[in-house]
N, C-alpha and C positions, 0 to 999 in steps of 0.2 A: 615703061613696063606695065604689064597687067598685074593687078593685085585685088584681093578681096577687100571690099570696103563696106561701111554702113554709115548712114548719116544720122541715125537715131537708135537708141537702145530698144531692144524688143526681141521677138522670137526670130526663128531662122529666116523669115520672109524679108527681114531688113538687109540681108546680105546680098551683095551683087559684085560682079567683076567690073572694075573700072580702071582708069589710068592713074599712075602715080609716078613720081620721080625715082630714077635709079639712085640708090644711096651711094655715098662715096666712103671708102674705107679710111679710117683714121689710123694712127699709130697702133700697131699690134693687132689690126683687124684684117679680115679677108672679105672680099666681095665674092659672093658665090652665086653662080647661075643655078637656081633651084629647079630640080626636076621632080621632087616629091616633098611633101610636108605631111605631118601627122596631126591628128585631132587629139585634143585633151579637154578634160572637163573645164579647165581654166578658160578655154576659148569660149565656151558657152556662157560662163559667168561674166567674162569681159563683154561679150555681145549684149548681155542683159544689163550692163552698167554696174555690176557688183564686184568687179575685180579689175581696177584700172592698172595699166602697165606701170612699172616702176619709173621714176623720173629718168628721163634721158633715153628710154627705150622706144622702139618703134610702136606707134599705135595700131599698126596692122596686126591682125591675129596671127597666131602660130608660134609655137615654142620649140619646134624641132624640125630639122630639114635634112635633106641629102641633095648634093649637087656637085658642081665642078667649080674649082677655084678659077676666077677670071682675073682678079687683080689683088694686090696686097698693099697695105699701108706701110709706112716706115717701120723699120725694125723687125720685119718678118723675114726670117731666113729658112724656116722649117717647112714651108709650103710654097709651091710654085703653080703658075697657071696650068690648068689641065689636070691637077690632082683631084681625085674623087674623094669627097669628104662627107661626113655627117656630123651633126652636133646640136647642142642645146643653145637656143638664143632667147633673149629677153622679150622678143616680139619680132614680127616681120616675116615669118616663114610662109604665109599664104600669099606669095608673090613670086614673080619670075626672077627677081634678084633680092638678096638679103645680105646683111652683115653678120659675120660669125667671127668671134674672137679666135685668133690663131691658136691660143693655148687651150681652147675648148673644142677644137676641131679633132675629129677622130677619123682614121683611115677606113674607107669602105673595104670590105672583103671582096675579092674578085668575083665570087659567085653570088653576091647579093644583088638584087634588083634595087633600083632607086627607092621603091616603096619599102622594101625590107630594111634598107639602111635608115630611112627616115623615121621608122617606128622604134628604133633602138634607144636613142639618147635619153629622152625624158623618163620612160618607163624603167629602164635599167639603172639610171642614175638615182631616181627616187627610191627604188627598191634597195639598191646598194647602200645608199645613205641610211635608210631605215634599219636594215638588217645588221649592217656592220658598223657604221660610224656612230649610230645612236644606240641601238640595242646590243651591240657587241655579241651577236649570236654565235654560239659555240657548237662544235660537233656533238651530236646526240641530243640536242635540245629540241623540244616540241615548239613549233611555230604555227600559230593560227593566222591565216590570211583571209580577211573578209573580201568579198567580191573577187573570188579567185579567178574568174574568167575575164576580168578587166585587163587593161593594158599593164598596169602596175602589178596586178595580181599574177598574171602569167609570168612576168619577169621575176617576181618574188618567189614563186614556186620553184623556178629553175635555180635561182641563186641560193635559196635556202638549202636545196638538195646539194648544190655544189660546195656549200660550206659544211656539209655533213650533218645538217639538221633534218628533222622530220617535219614535213609540211602537211598541215591540215588546212582545208579551205571551207568557207561557206559559199554556196552558190545554189541556184535552182537545180533541181535534179536533172534537167535536160542538159546541163553543162558539166555533170560529174565525170563522165567518161573523158571529156576533153581535158579537164583538170588533171585526171589521173595520167593521161598520156604525156603530160608535162613533168610528172614526178610527184604529184600529190599522193601522200600515203593514205589519206582519208578525206572524205567529202561529207559535208553536213548540209542538208536542205534547210535553208533559213526559213522557208515558208511553213514547214511541218515539224521541225525539230528545234529543241533548245540547245544551242551549241555549248553552253556552259555545262548543262547536264551531261551531254555526250562526252565532253572532255574529262569531266570529273569522275566518270565511271570507268575510265581507262586505268590500267595498272599503274601508269605513270601519274595519273590524277592531275590534270590541268595542263596549261600551256606555260612555257617559259617566256615566250615573246608573242605579242599580238600586234599585227599590222592592220590598222583600222581606218577605213574611209567613210564609215557610216555616221559616226558622231553620237549625238545625244541619246537616241533610243537604245544604243548598245552599251552605254557607259557602265551601267550597273552590272550587266551580265558579263562584260569584259573583265571587270574587277573580280567577279565571282569565278571566272574561268582561269585566272592567273594563279600560278604556283608561288611558293615562297621565293622572294627576290625576283619576281616577274617584272617584265618591262613591256609597256604598251606605247606604241608610236601612233599618234593620230594625224592623218594626212588630209582629211577632208570631212565634211559634214553633210554628206548626201542625204542622210535620213533626218536631219534637223539639228538645231543648235542647242536645244535644251535637253538636259538629262539629269537624273537623280543619282546621288552618290552617297553611300554609307562609308564614312571614313575609317570605320573600325578595321575592315580587312586591308585597307590601304596601309595602315600602321602595323597591324599584326603580321601581315605578309611582306612587309618592307617593299612595297611596290613602287615602281618608278613609272610615271605617266608623263609623256612629253609630246607636245604638238610640234609639227614641223612643216615648213614649206621650203621650196627650192628656188622659186623665181626671184624672191627678194633677198637671197643670200648675196654676200659680197662676191665680186668677180674672182678674188683670190681663193675663196672657199670653193666656188664652183670649178675653178681650174684645177685645184688640188683633188677634188672629188672625181673629176673627169680623168685625171692621170691615174688615180688609184683604181678606178673601174677598168681602165684600159689594161693595166698590169695584170689584174685578176681575170677579167672576163674575155679579153680578145683571144688568148690561147684556147679558151674553152669554146668560143665561137668557131675557131678554126678547126678544132677536132670534133665538133658536132655535139658537145655536151650542153651547150647553150644554143638557142636559135631565136631569131625574131619570129613573133607570132602575129601574122597579118590576117585579120578577118576578111576585109575587102577594101578596095580602093574606089575612089570617085574622081571624076575629072574636076578641074578647078571650078568650072561653071555649074557643077552639081553640088557646090558647097552647102547650100541650104538643105538639100536632101541628106547629105552626109551628117550634118548636125542633127537632123531629125532622127536618123538611124541611131546615133549615139544616145540621144535623149530617151529613146524607147528601150535602151539597154538590150539591144538586139545583138550586139557584137560579142564575139568570143576572141579576145585579143585586141589588137589595135586597128584603127581605121586610118587610111592614108588618102591624101589628095595628090593626084598626078598633075603635074604642071608642064604641059608640052611646050 
C-alpha cells in the first residue's frame, strides 16, 4: 500500500509517499480501505520528533480516517465488508489501509463525503471530552474557547451550543464571522483585545468553562477570566510551556484546572467516549444542528503542503487528505 513516511524528524520537507505493508486486523479490529484522513497538530509534533506514538500503535502519521471496511478480525459482528465508517486511530491514517478498532468505528452519514467524515472523530471527541466529560458544562453557562476557528474550536462551538451553553471564542478578527456562523455568541480578537477584561465586563462577569490550547502565555489571564467554581481544560501548548500563576484566585474562586490528552487514553476509555458522542451527536448531525467543518483538502502526495498550510494557521476548520 501507499503511505506517508519520513526517515528523519524535521519540517514538512521530510514527508514523502512510499510503500508499506498492509496491516492485518487482530481480534476486535477492522481493516479499513482509507479514502480520507484528517490533519491534527499532533501529526506535526510527531513529525518533529516531539510526540511519539503510544506503544503498539502504527508509526505512520494520522489519527482519524474515513473509509470502507475490507476485513475484520475475530469477534467482530457489528461491521461487515463494504460498511462506510469513520473513526479515531492511534496512528496509521495517512495510508491506503489502516486498522480501526471495531468499537471505535462510527457510521458515516449518507450525505457526507469521505473528507467530511474523516474530520469528525478527533475534533468532536476531543471537544466532547473537554466540555462534557471533564468540565461537565451545563445549560446557560458561559464557555470560552480559544482558537475558535481551529478544528477542535469549531466542534466545541457547536457542541457548547447544543448543550445549551453560551460560546465565546478568541480568534483573529478575520475569522469572527465564520465563528459566529457556527454559533459563537461573542468573538474576541486576541491580537487587540484582552479576553479576560472583555469577559469580566459582561453582566455575567467571566466564564464558567475555558477550553485552552494555547498554554503558558494564557494561564494567568485564563484564571482571571474564570468565575467562581470555574473549570479550565488545557489541551495543548501552542503558545509555550511556561506560564505564571497567582494561586490566590485559584483558591478563592475554587477553580479546577485539568490537562487532557486523548491519544494515550486507554482503549476502553476511548471506546466509551466514542459511544457517548455517537448517542449525543449523531442525531444532531442528521438534523443539521451539527456539521463537519472542512476548510480544504489535499491529495496524499501534497501532504507536505498540507502540513505547511496548518502550521501557518490559515485554516478555518479542519484539513483533510484525499487518498485515491
